[in-house]
N, C-alpha and C positions, 0 to 999 in steps of 0.2 A: 426218565429214563426209560419208563415204558413206550413214552411217546417218541421216543430216538429210535426204540427198535420196530415201533409199528411203522415209523416213515422208511428205516432201513429195509425192513422186509417187502418193502414196494419195489426195490431195485434187484428183481431175479437174478443179474447176472452179478450184481454185488454179493448176493447170498452166496453163488456158486462159487465166486473168488474166495469168500471168507471161509467157508466148507472146505474149499481144496487147500489152502492154506494152512489151515487147522489140521487137516489131516497128513500133510506132508512134513508139518512141525511135530505131529506127534510119533510119526513113523521114525522120524529121526531121533528125537528124544526115547524111544523104547527100541531103539535098533539093537542092544543087547538081547534082548527078549525076541525080536521078529527075524532077526538075521539067521538063515539058517545055517550058515558056517561061519568060520572066523575068517574075518575080511583081509588078513594076513597070511593065511594058509595057502602055500602053493603047493599043486598037485599037476606037475609037468606032463603027466600021460594024459590029463583031462585039458591043455592048455586050447584054448579058441573052440571048446566045446560049443554048440548051437543050444538055444534054449530048448529046453526038455524037463524029463520029471527029476534028473538029477541036479540040474542047474537051470531053475526057472527064468532065468534071464541070460543065462549061457553063462561061459567063463571067459577070462580075459586071455592074454597073451601069454600069460605067466601061470595060468591053471587056477586063477583065483574067482570066487564066485563074484559075479559083477552084481547080483542084488545085495548081497551082505557088504559090499564096497560102496554100492549106493546108499545104503541105509546109514552107514557109519559116515560117510562123506558129508549127507546132509546135515550131521550134526555140526562139523566144523563150516560148511556154508552158512548155517543161520546163525551160530554163536558169530561169526565175523561180521556178519550182516548187522546183527542186533547191536553187538558191541560198538563198532564202529558208526554207526547212526546216532547211537546214545552219545556217543564222545563229542562226534560232530554236533549234534543239537545242542548238547551243554556247551561248547564253544562259542557256538552259534548263538545261544541265547544271552551269553555275557558280552559279546561284541556288538551285536546288535543292540541289545538295551542300553549300553553303553554309549555308542553311537547316537541312537535317535533319541534318547532322553538327553543327553548334554549337548547335542549338536557343536554348531562352531567348527572351529581348528581339529578338535577331538574326533567329531564326526569325519572329517575330511581326510585325516590322517589315517584312520581306521580304515574307512572304505576303499581309499586309493591302494593300501597293501593288499586289502581282499581282492581288488579287480586285478590285480598282477597274478595272482593264483588263477583267478577266472579265466584270465587271458592265455593261459598253457592247456593245451589239448588235453582231455582227463586222464587219458590213457598214458599219456607222454608224462603228467604231473606224477602219476602213481608209480610208474616204474621208475622214474628219477628217484622217487623218496626210497622205494624199497631197494634199489642199486645201492643207495648210499647207506642205508640201515643193514641190509644184509636180508637174503630171502627167509620168508617163514611165516606162520599163520599170526604171530602178534605185528610184526613188521607191515604186514599186509593190513590188519586193523588199524595201525597207526596211518597209512598211507590214504585208505579209506576215508578215516575221520579228517584228514587233512583237508581232502579235495572235496568232502562234503560241507566243513565249516563256513565258505565262504557263500554259499547257497542259502543255509539256513541262515546267517547272520542278515543277509539281505533280506529275508521275509520276514524275520522277528523286527528289523528296523522300520521296515515299512508300516507294520502293525503299530508300534509303537509311536512312530509319527502320527498316525491318524489317532491313537487313543489318547495320548497326552494333552491334545487340544480339547478335549471332552469335559462338559460340567464338572462330573464328579470326580474328575484329578484336579481342577480348580478347587471344588469344594474342600478335597483333601489337603491341599495347601493352606487353604484359609484357616483351617483348624490347627494348623503348626504341625501335621505329618512330615516325617523327614522323607529326604528323596529316596532311602533305602525301602522304606517301610510302603511308600507309592509304587516303587517298581515292583517289589516281592508280594504285595498285597491286593495290587488293583491291576497294574499293567500287565504283568506277566500271565497271570490265570486269564485276563481276556485276549490275549494274542495267541496262547497255547492252543486254541481249538484249530485256527488254520494251519498250523507249524505240525500239527498232529497229522493232518493228512499230507501234508506235503512230506513228513518223514515216513509214511506209510508207503507212498509212492516212490520215495527216494530208496527206501530199501530195495525194491526190485533191481534200481540201477547198481545199488551197492554188490547185488548178487551176481550180475552180469560183469562188474569191475573186476571182483574176486576170481568169477571164473576165467576171465582175461589173463590175470596176473598168473594163477595157477596152470593156463595152458602154456604160458610162456616160461613156467619153470621157476616163478619169483614168487609163488604164494605157498599155499601147503604144501610142506616138502615129504617125500615117501619116508615111513612107510605108511603114513597117515594117509588116507584117501581124500581127494576132493573132485567134483564133477569136472571141472575145467582139466583138473591134472588127468583123470580117466580118459576124456577125449584126446587129450593130446598123445598120450600112451598109445591109445590105440590107432590113431588117424593113418598110419602105415598099413592097416588092414579092413581101410573102408570098404574096399570091392570084394575082398572075399570073407571076411567075417564082419558084417556092418553092425551086429549087435553089440558089439563091444563099444561103441561111441554113439549108438543110437539111444541106449537107455539112458547115460547121463545127459543126451542132449534135452531127450523129452523131459526129464526131472527138471532140468535149468528152465524150459519153456513154459512148464506147469506151474513153477514156483514163481515165475517171473508176472505170468498171466494173472494168477491167482491175486497175488500184491496189487497188481494194477487194478483189476476189476474193483477188489474190495476198497481200495484208495479212491477210485471215482465215485462208487457208490457213498464213501462216506463223507466225501468233499459235498454231493448233493443235500446229503440228508443233513450236514451242518450249516448249510448256507440259509440263512435267516429269511432269504426272500423267496424260498419255498417253502417255508413252514406253515 
């Protein structure tokens, strides 16, 4: 573990990405303690107030504190991203291991079905799922998880196909180890490292997709805040009060940037060719 962190520390941009992501995550977790106001409080007399002493990030069109809504909105954004990626990873591991290890017609059926999902534009697929299930944070999580599953399954399948021909797998079969134990004790632990890197990078895409769905009114529903929803609600005031959408946009940009920088550094650190 110490060797891992020494190699990771060489990636300055990766360290910046990790610190940035952790800070944004902690700010969202401790939103009740950090938020200067109730994110639902409306003071119409203060509507569209520019950033100042009373409102550090300004007030929105309904007189609500933008900073407070950013902090609480981050909780929904990170929650949806983490849960959806975890669900997609779990389903991808099951399907990818099954297809890669068994092979044959089982592999063909699973991968052709997943190819159908990959053929859809990701936003159209997510919109279709949310439209069928109904808007809301839970259904948004399901939609992102379904979108993520085929990609994770393909990554896992590729790793399983390469690993199952290794000598240690032949040795496990020779001593009578069951397929179930081979998969869960040998194949998945060795295939999870590249998948973890992919999951980190995919989380940034999940945040962008959640923001797009919320912008379209299909994601997190009022009164709960979401960064994409905040941009959608304030887009009519872009020219006169740009702070209403500028800060949510910056929050999305910094979060995605941090996750991408961290994921790329993690990929380089775990690459055995670079050890």
